[in-house]
C-alpha positions, 0 to 999 in steps of 0.5 A: 481915640483920645477919649478911650485913652483918657479912660484907660489912663484913669483906670491905670491910676485906679489900679496901680495907685501911682505911676510915673509919666514914663510908665503911663506912656509905656502902658498907653503906647504914647509919648510922655508929652502926650501923657502930660497933655492928657493929665492936664485935660483930666484935671480941667475936666474935674478928675482929681489927679495930682502929681507927686514930686521926688524920686518915687513920685508920679501921678495919682488920683485922690483916694475914694475916686472910683465907682463900683459894679454891684450885684456880681458875685465872685464866680460871675466876675471870674466868668467875665474875666475869662470870657475876656481872655478869648482871642475871638474879639481880635477877629472882629476888630474888637481887640482894643475895645475888649482890653479897655472893657476888661480894665473897666470891669476889674476897676469897677468890681467891689473891693472884696472881689477885685484881687481874688477874681483877678488872681483866679483869672491868672490861674486859667489860660484859654487858647494859648498861642502855641500847643504842647508841641510849640506849634503856633496858632496864627490868627488871621489879620483883619484890618480894623477899618474892614472889621468895623464896617462889616460889624456895623452892617451886621448889627444894623441890618444894612446891606454891605459892599465888600471887595473880596479876594476869593482863593485863586480869583481876581478880587471883585466887589460884591453886595451882600445881605449880612446875617452874622459873624462867626469865629473859629480857631481865630478865623473870622467869617461873615455869613451872608446871602447874595441874590438869595443864595447862602454865602460864607466869606472869610474876613481876612480875604475882605480887602475893603468894605462899605456899609450901605443905607439900604436894609438887608434882606434877612430874617428878623431872627437867626439861629447862627449856630444852626446856620453855621452847622448847615454851611459846614456840612455843605462845605464838607460834602460838596464840590470836588473833594478828594475821597481817600481810603486809608489805614491809620494807627488808632493813636493817630486817628484824631490827627487824621480826622482833624485834618480831613473834611469829613469821615464817610466810613470807618471800621477796624481791621483785624490787626487793630488799625482803623480803616477810614474813608475820608475826604480832603479839599484837593490832592495837595491837601490829601498828600499833605495830611497823609505825609504828616502821619508818616508810617502811622498811616497808609493810603490804600486808594486812590493809586495816584496818592500812593504813587505821589507819597512813594515818590516823595519818600524816595526823593527824601531817601535820595537826599539823605543817602550816605556819601561814599 
């Protein structure tokens, strides 16, 4: 960790020219005393860092102390900066490594590209934390120790032990053969096999993990995108999902489809509304999804869903009755 901090300290000085000990402490999230010790360590290692006294003083590097990354044009540098703004790295426990890499990338760009690429990146925002309705997109938390252990096993091709807490089940230890990692809407998943059968584990539900020395039983090459699509299809069409026949205002179709597991059939009614047969994970999922659409959707079947929605609406109406 200290080596990473020393690199980050050098990169901060390269980019800003001169920074006080207090400013460096804030950037690195350490104490000023730690910063001073790090400055001494850099000087001892031959890094030309010096102190400037006075009101506007601070620490700086001698001019010319930098390396340049050649061969990148402006658009290539911009593409790397934009890729680095994605939050998927957080799901795999690589958030701090990504931040450090972006500092190194900006610092190593040729002078002619540095300012223009960084300025252009400021004009582009990828996957903000909230949408236009201020609905916060909450990323699932995965402990760094768990993510690192899983990541090492996947990349090394070793078997992996995980202490997994499946929904509504007591956590259990399992030994799996990891295939790859996938992130979807800030949720991370481990694709693996167990006793030869395909398994998909949500990273946030892995309580502990341990890479084993034994090689994993898996093919040398894998089409991860295809594997994910196949598992997604099995998830949407298998199990005890709830089928629902619903009429929906075309303006709200995408919202309905976005919350359903699958669309089995669709046709237009004479009045312009759409009639869809969709599936949901369970009864609570179906009731929640239809309730969100208010009067812009009508559940036609099953009858228990219609009754449940009517009872909920009646309870709300009673709650807001005008007192005499």
